[in-house]
C-alpha positions in Angstrom: 0.0 0.0 0.0 1.4 3.4 -0.9 1.8 5.8 1.9 0.2 9.2 1.5 3.0 11.7 0.7 1.9 14.4 3.1 1.7 11.8 5.9 5.1 10.5 5.0 6.5 14.0 5.0 5.0 14.8 8.4 6.4 11.6 9.8 9.9 12.4 8.5 9.7 15.9 10.1 8.7 14.3 13.4 11.5 11.8 13.1 14.0 14.6 12.4 12.7 16.5 15.5 13.0 13.4 17.6 16.6 12.8 16.4 17.3 16.4 17.1 16.6 16.0 20.8 18.1 12.6 21.5 20.3 14.3 24.1 19.0 13.5 27.6 20.2 15.5 30.6 18.1 13.2 32.9 16.7 16.1 34.9 20.1 17.3 35.8 20.2 21.1 36.5 21.4 23.5 33.8 21.9 27.2 34.5 21.1 29.6 31.6 21.8 33.3 32.0 19.9 35.9 29.8 17.1 33.3 29.8 14.4 35.8 29.0 16.1 37.1 25.8 15.8 36.0 22.2 18.5 33.3 22.3 17.8 32.7 26.0 14.2 31.6 25.4 15.4 29.2 22.7 18.0 27.9 25.2 15.3 27.3 27.8 13.0 25.5 25.4 15.8 23.4 23.9 17.4 22.3 27.2 14.0 21.5 28.6 13.2 19.3 25.6 16.5 17.6 26.2 15.4 16.6 29.7 17.3 19.3 31.7 15.9 21.0 34.8 16.4 24.5 33.6 17.7 27.1 36.2 16.8 30.4 34.4 18.6 33.6 35.3 17.8 37.2 34.2 17.1 40.7 35.5 14.3 41.7 37.9 11.1 42.2 36.0 11.8 39.8 33.2 9.4 37.0 32.3 10.7 33.7 33.6 7.2 32.0 33.9 7.7 29.4 31.2 6.7 25.9 32.2 10.1 24.8 30.8 11.8 26.6 33.8 12.4 24.6 36.9 14.0 27.4 38.9 14.2 31.1 38.4 16.7 33.6 39.8 16.6 37.3 39.1 19.6 39.5 39.6 21.8 42.0 37.8 25.0 40.5 36.3 26.7 43.9 36.7 26.3 43.7 40.5 29.1 41.4 41.8 27.4 41.0 45.2 24.1 40.0 43.6 26.0 37.5 41.3 27.7 35.9 44.2 24.5 35.7 46.2 22.7 34.1 43.3 25.5 31.7 42.8 25.4 30.6 46.4 21.6 30.0 46.2 22.0 28.1 42.9 24.8 25.9 44.3 23.0 25.2 47.5 20.2 23.5 45.6 22.5 20.8 44.3 25.0 19.8 41.6 24.9 21.4 38.1 25.3 19.6 34.8 26.1 22.7 32.9 26.2 26.5 33.0 25.3 28.4 29.8 26.6 31.9 30.0 24.3 33.5 27.4 23.7 37.0 28.6 25.3 39.8 26.6 24.7 43.2 25.2 26.2 45.9 23.0 25.4 49.3 21.5 28.8 50.9 20.7 28.8 50.0 17.0 32.2 51.5 16.0 35.2 53.0 17.7 33.7 56.5 17.5 30.9 55.2 19.8 33.2 53.7 22.4 33.2 56.1 25.4 35.0 55.1 28.6 31.6 54.4 30.1 30.5 52.2 27.2 33.8 50.3 27.3 33.5 49.6 31.0 29.8 48.5 30.7 30.4 46.2 27.8 33.5 44.6 29.3 31.7 44.1 32.6 28.5 42.6 31.2 30.0 40.5 28.4 33.2 39.3 30.2 33.5 40.1 33.9 30.0 38.9 34.9 30.4 35.6 33.1 33.8 35.1 34.7 32.6 35.9 38.2 29.5 33.7 38.0 31.4 30.7 36.5 34.1 30.9 39.2 31.4 31.1 41.9 29.7 28.0 40.5 32.8 25.9 40.2 32.3 24.1 43.5 28.9 22.9 42.4 30.4 21.5 39.1 33.5 19.7 40.4 33.9 16.0 40.9 30.6 14.7 39.5 30.5 11.2 38.0 28.9 12.5 34.8 31.1 15.6 34.7 30.1 19.2 34.3 30.3 21.7 31.4 30.5 25.4 30.8 29.3 26.8 27.5 30.0 30.5 26.9 28.1 32.4 24.2 30.9 34.4 22.5 30.6 35.9 19.0 32.2 35.9 15.6 33.2 39.5 16.6 35.8 37.9 18.9 37.4 36.2 15.9 37.2 38.9 13.2 36.2 42.5 13.1 32.5 43.1 12.3 32.1 46.2 14.4 31.2 46.6 18.1 34.9 46.9 19.3 34.2 46.9 23.0 31.9 43.9 22.7 34.4 42.2 20.5 37.2 42.7 23.0 35.0 41.3 25.8 34.0 38.3 23.8 37.7 37.6 22.9 38.4 37.8 26.6 35.6 35.4 27.3 37.2 32.9 24.9 40.4 33.2 26.8 38.6 32.6 30.1 36.9 29.6 28.7 40.3 28.1 27.7 41.6 28.7 31.2 38.6 26.7 32.7 39.1 24.0 30.1 42.8 23.5 31.0 42.7 24.0 34.8 39.5 22.3 35.6 39.7 19.2 33.4 41.2 17.3 36.4 37.9 18.0 38.2 35.8 16.6 35.4 34.8 19.9 34.0 34.8 20.8 30.3 34.5 24.4 28.9 33.7 25.5 25.4 32.3 28.6 23.6 30.0 29.2 20.7 30.6 32.1 18.3 27.3 33.0 16.7 27.0 35.1 13.6 24.2 37.6 13.3 21.1 36.2 15.1 17.7 37.8 14.5 16.6 38.6 18.0 15.2 41.8 19.6 18.8 43.0 19.9 18.5 44.0 16.3 15.4 46.2 16.8 17.3 49.4 17.3 19.1 48.8 14.0 15.9 47.9 12.1 14.2 51.1 13.4 17.0 53.1 11.9 17.3 51.0 8.7 14.5 48.6 8.0 16.4 46.7 5.2 19.5 46.1 7.3 18.7 42.4 8.2 18.1 41.6 4.5 21.3 43.4 3.5 23.4 41.7 6.1 21.9 38.3 5.2 23.4 38.6 1.7 26.9 38.7 3.2 26.5 35.2 4.6 27.3 32.1 2.5 24.0 30.5 3.7 22.2 33.7 2.6 20.4 34.2 5.9 20.9 35.1 9.6 21.4 32.4 12.2 18.2 31.3 14.1 18.3 31.3 17.9 17.4 27.6 18.0 20.5 26.8 16.0 22.7 28.4 18.7 20.7 26.6 21.4 21.1 23.2 19.8 24.8 23.7 19.6 24.9 24.7 23.2 22.9 21.6 24.2 25.4 19.4 22.3 28.5 21.0 23.8 27.0 20.7 27.3 26.0 17.1 26.9 27.9 13.8 27.2 27.7 13.6 23.4 30.6 16.1 23.4 32.5 14.4 26.2 35.9 14.7 24.3 35.5 18.3 23.4 36.9 21.1 25.6 38.7 24.4 25.0 36.9 24.9 21.7 35.2 27.9 20.2 32.5 26.6 17.8 31.2 29.1 15.1 27.5 28.9 14.4 27.8 31.6 11.9 26.2 30.8 8.6 29.7 30.4 7.1 30.7 34.1 7.4 34.1 33.2 9.0 34.9 30.8 6.2 35.3 33.6 3.6 33.8 36.7 2.0 31.2 35.6 -0.6 30.5 39.0 -2.0 34.2 39.5 -2.6 34.4 36.2 -4.4 31.4 37.0 -6.5 33.1 40.3 -7.6 36.4 38.7 -8.6 34.8 35.7 -10.3 32.8 37.8 -12.8 
């Protein structure tokens, strides 16, 4: 008997979705910072579907009411005391399978926009806060039978210049911090990796779109894949790196960038005419 094509196609989509989430964290706890943001929400959904007990962290007043969230902690990553207090509360509740340092922010687009205040803010939020939190959570990560993992959301800006110099410097520092954890904490069963996303269509782009509605479309043309990266693509990469499926991977920065770091397609198209 021939199978109806539409039914077959729907079964294949479901099969692909099932394969996509074969990772199982077995209700182990996973901390996600910036959990209410565009990539953060995708992280929460993805890790929950992968069987994690999601420990969501974001600012006061943010929406952390998703049924995918097992624990919610609201604090300002720019406040060291608040970060350390939150870390103590999180660690007191039990061991952690993974910490996903996802929170980040930038507005200083070029060197002309980098004031001393902007430099300090972007370095503190994108580097210092992640370093302070990860160090504070180390005791809850060490010595577990199944190991623990840090995943830092870095950026292609840390690997080549695409603007946002203060943010880029912070993310480059974050990669260095990740490597320090990978080397020094491996003896304690801890892995550390980073993800370098390309341009991701999240509310972080809203201020640019208000100024230039065509900017996302124009930027998409610069990518070999011809589009921006989806938040779910970053989240799936994080779930893989945080899981036992990546047990032999540590100290790596993984681009999830639509191919932009591989080469300059518009340049190639010009010289190949």
